[in-house]
N, C-alpha and C positions, 0 to 999 in steps of 0.2 A: 391142894391149891395154896393153902396158907403158908406153906414153906416157900413158895415162889412169889408171894404177893410183895415182898419188899424188894425193890431193885434199887441200888445206890446210884446216884447221879454223879456226874463230873468225869474228869479225866483220870487215868490211871496214875498212881504215884510210884515212883522209882525210890529205891534205897538211896540215901544221901542227898535226895533232892529237897530242897527247901520249899515251904509253901508260898514263898514270895512270888508275886506275878512280876514279870518283866515289864518295864514301861516302855511304850511304843514311842520312838522317836518322831517328833512332829517336824514337818518340813517347814523351815522358817522361810519368809519371804525374801531374805537375802540370798539364800541358796538358790531359789528360783530365779532371782534376777541374774545371779552369776551364770546359771545354765543358759538363760535366754540370751545373755551377752556373748557367751561362747558360740552359741548357735549362729548369732547374727555375724560374728566374725568369720566363721567357717563359710557362710554363705558368701559374704564378700570376697573371701579368697577364691572361691569356686568361680565367682563372676570374673575375677581378674585373670584366672587361668584359662577361662573360656575365652576372654578378649585376646589373650596372649597367643592361644593356640590357633586363632584365625589368621595370624599374620605368619609370613615366611621370615624366620630369624635371620637368614643371610642377606635380606633385602635391605637396601638403604631406605626404603619408604618406612619400614618398621622403626629404624633408628631415628629417622627425621621426626616421626610422629611422637614417639615415646620420649625423645630427648636422651636416648641411652645409645652407649655403643655396644656392639655385639660382643666385646670383650667381658662385659659385665653380666652377660646372660649365662645361665647354667650350662655347662658342657658336659658331654658324655664321659669325659675323663675323671670327673669329680668323684664318681663311684669308685674307679680304679685307684685313685689316689688314696683312698681309705682302706684299701686291701693291704694286707701283709704280703712279704715277699713269697712266703709259702703258697698263699692263695693265689698269687699271680702265676707262679710256677705250675701250680695244680691246673688252672684254667688253661694255661698254654699247652700243657701236656694233653689235657682233654681234647683241645682243638685240634692238636696235631694227630692224635689217634683217630678222631672223628674224620679228618680229611684222608688219612690213610685207609679207613675202612670204606669211604666213598670210592676212592681210586680202585681198590680191589673189586668192589661190586660193579663198577662200571666196565671192567675188562671182560666180565663173565656175561655170556648171553644166557637166555632162558634154558635153552638146551643143555648148556653146561651145568646149571644149577640143578636141574632135573637128574642128570646123569650123576652128579655128586650125591644127591639125596639117595638115589637107588643104591649107589655103591655103599653108602653108609648103612643103609637098611640091610644090604646083604650081608655085612660084616657082623651085624647083631646076632645074638644067640636065637634059638628056637623059642625060647621063653617069651620073647617079644612078638611072636607071630600071633595074628588074629586067629582065635579059634572058630572051627567050622561049626556053624549052627544051622540046623534044619536039615531037610532031605536033600540030597543032591551031591 
């Protein structure tokens, strides 16, 4: 037992690692106050958004109450104005393909779809057939 009586304490040391301990950064009160201010600003913005969402943007009542015109309100086209030409073309192509796919699906009945699936399965090789398992 004397061989195992001494057990060194502390963490393991790696090569090239100095014995200096890293100082922990203390959170100063100025950092906390900045965070609290940011949180307060975000809450105020949320309240404003909530108030704005309760109104109908197109109504004259909203304009009269807020003293704003509907032209200063954010539009849906703002996002599109930030897109590049390639992005606009891509989205337009996607939309056209989606419409084409919907038109083709609308033409077919359920019976047509089932018959097409059966025809496709018939064309597949025997490799894809379900194996017979069990007696019978």
